[in-house]
C-alpha positions as CSV (number, residue, x, y, z in Angstrom):
1,X,0.0,0.0,0.0
2,X,1.3,3.5,-0.9
3,X,1.9,5.9,1.9
4,X,-0.2,8.9,2.5
5,X,0.8,12.4,1.3
6,X,-0.9,15.7,1.9
7,X,-0.3,19.3,1.1
8,X,-2.3,22.4,1.6
9,X,-2.1,25.6,-0.4
10,X,-3.7,29.0,-0.4
11,X,-4.5,30.3,-3.9
12,X,-4.9,34.1,-4.0
13,X,-7.3,35.4,-6.6
14,X,-4.9,38.0,-7.9
15,X,-2.0,37.1,-10.1
16,X,-2.3,33.4,-9.7
17,X,-1.2,31.1,-12.4
18,X,-3.6,28.2,-11.9
19,X,-2.0,26.1,-14.7
20,X,1.5,26.3,-13.1
21,X,0.1,25.3,-9.7
22,X,-1.7,22.3,-11.2
23,X,1.3,21.2,-13.2
24,X,3.4,21.3,-10.0
25,X,0.8,19.1,-8.3
26,X,0.7,16.6,-11.2
27,X,4.5,16.5,-11.4
28,X,4.7,15.7,-7.7
29,X,2.1,12.9,-8.1
30,X,4.1,11.5,-11.1
31,X,7.6,11.9,-9.7
32,X,6.7,10.3,-6.4
33,X,5.1,7.4,-8.2
34,X,1.7,8.1,-6.6
35,X,0.1,8.2,-10.1
36,X,1.9,7.5,-13.3
37,X,-1.0,6.9,-15.6
38,X,-1.3,9.8,-18.1
39,X,-5.1,9.5,-18.5
40,X,-5.7,9.6,-14.7
41,X,-3.3,12.6,-14.4
42,X,-5.2,14.4,-17.1
43,X,-8.5,13.8,-15.3
44,X,-7.0,15.1,-12.0
45,X,-5.8,18.2,-14.0
46,X,-9.4,18.8,-15.3
47,X,-10.8,18.3,-11.8
48,X,-8.3,20.7,-10.1
49,X,-8.7,23.4,-12.8
50,X,-12.5,23.4,-12.7
51,X,-12.7,23.4,-8.9
52,X,-10.1,26.2,-8.5
53,X,-11.5,28.3,-11.3
54,X,-15.1,27.9,-9.9
55,X,-13.9,29.0,-6.5
56,X,-12.1,32.0,-7.8
57,X,-14.7,33.2,-10.3
58,X,-18.0,32.1,-8.8
59,X,-17.2,31.7,-5.1
60,X,-14.9,34.6,-4.5
61,X,-16.3,36.6,-7.4
62,X,-12.8,37.5,-8.6
63,X,-12.2,39.5,-5.4
64,X,-8.5,40.0,-5.2
65,X,-8.6,40.2,-1.3
66,X,-10.1,36.7,-1.0
67,X,-8.2,33.4,-1.4
68,X,-9.0,29.7,-2.0
69,X,-7.9,26.9,0.2
70,X,-6.6,23.8,-1.6
71,X,-5.9,20.6,0.2
72,X,-4.7,17.6,-1.7
73,X,-4.3,14.3,0.1
74,X,-3.4,10.9,-1.3
75,X,-3.8,7.6,0.5
76,X,-3.4,4.2,-1.1
77,X,-5.0,4.3,-4.5
78,X,-7.1,7.5,-4.0
79,X,-6.7,11.2,-4.1
80,X,-8.9,13.6,-2.1
81,X,-9.1,17.1,-3.4
82,X,-10.7,19.8,-1.1
83,X,-11.3,23.3,-2.4
84,X,-12.9,26.0,-0.3
85,X,-13.5,29.6,-1.2
86,X,-14.5,32.6,0.9
87,X,-17.8,33.1,-0.9
88,X,-21.4,32.8,0.2
89,X,-21.8,29.3,-1.2
90,X,-24.5,28.1,-3.6
91,X,-27.2,25.5,-3.9
92,X,-25.1,22.5,-4.6
93,X,-28.1,20.1,-4.1
94,X,-29.9,21.7,-7.0
95,X,-26.8,21.4,-9.2
96,X,-26.1,17.8,-8.3
97,X,-29.8,16.9,-8.9
98,X,-29.7,18.6,-12.3
99,X,-26.6,16.7,-13.2
100,X,-28.2,13.4,-12.3
101,X,-31.4,14.2,-14.1
102,X,-29.8,15.8,-17.2
103,X,-29.7,13.6,-20.2
104,X,-27.2,16.1,-21.8
105,X,-24.4,14.4,-19.9
106,X,-24.2,11.8,-22.7
107,X,-24.2,14.4,-25.5
108,X,-21.3,16.4,-26.9
109,X,-19.6,18.6,-24.3
110,X,-19.7,21.5,-26.7
111,X,-23.5,21.4,-26.6
112,X,-23.7,21.8,-22.8
113,X,-24.5,25.2,-21.2
114,X,-21.3,27.0,-20.3
115,X,-22.5,27.5,-16.7
116,X,-22.3,24.3,-14.8
117,X,-20.4,22.4,-17.4
118,X,-17.3,22.2,-15.2
119,X,-19.2,20.5,-12.4
120,X,-20.7,18.0,-14.8
121,X,-17.1,17.1,-15.9
122,X,-15.9,16.9,-12.2
123,X,-18.8,14.7,-11.2
124,X,-18.2,12.3,-14.1
125,X,-14.5,12.1,-13.5
126,X,-14.6,11.4,-9.8
127,X,-15.9,8.6,-7.6
128,X,-17.4,10.9,-5.0
129,X,-18.2,14.5,-4.7
130,X,-19.6,16.2,-1.5
131,X,-20.1,19.8,-0.3
132,X,-20.3,21.4,3.1
133,X,-23.7,22.8,4.2
134,X,-22.9,26.3,3.1
135,X,-21.9,25.2,-0.4
136,X,-18.4,26.9,-0.5
137,X,-16.3,23.8,0.1
138,X,-16.2,20.8,-2.2
139,X,-14.5,17.5,-1.6
140,X,-13.7,15.1,-4.5
141,X,-12.5,11.6,-4.2
142,X,-10.8,10.1,-7.3
143,X,-9.2,6.7,-7.8
144,X,-5.6,6.7,-9.0
145,X,-5.9,3.4,-10.9
């Protein structure tokens, strides 16, 4: 069984290069042998990008004073990604129900509405997704195999 790894970061809304941050996380996962499958690393990249971008744009409303907490933990063959913004939260139950009920999940991604598309991708790429009661913290579990 692989050992557990954890790191916590604060992402500030101003002058943050999300892609560089994500590439560093992926490089760590690959270099440490935690995950070497390119398809899984790509899925983790999509999940991280969508969650961080949503937190900055929708949660913190691009407020340069606010930040986003990012916690990435690995244990065994899973990765847990926790993203929390300083925003007011949103009705995640409505979003998750619309994703479950939406037949458009099986259609071309380009045909999906721009708003909410990221969470559809995250939901489909992960094993489990959960939110805190306020709706400003999301936890995603993803298998590494």
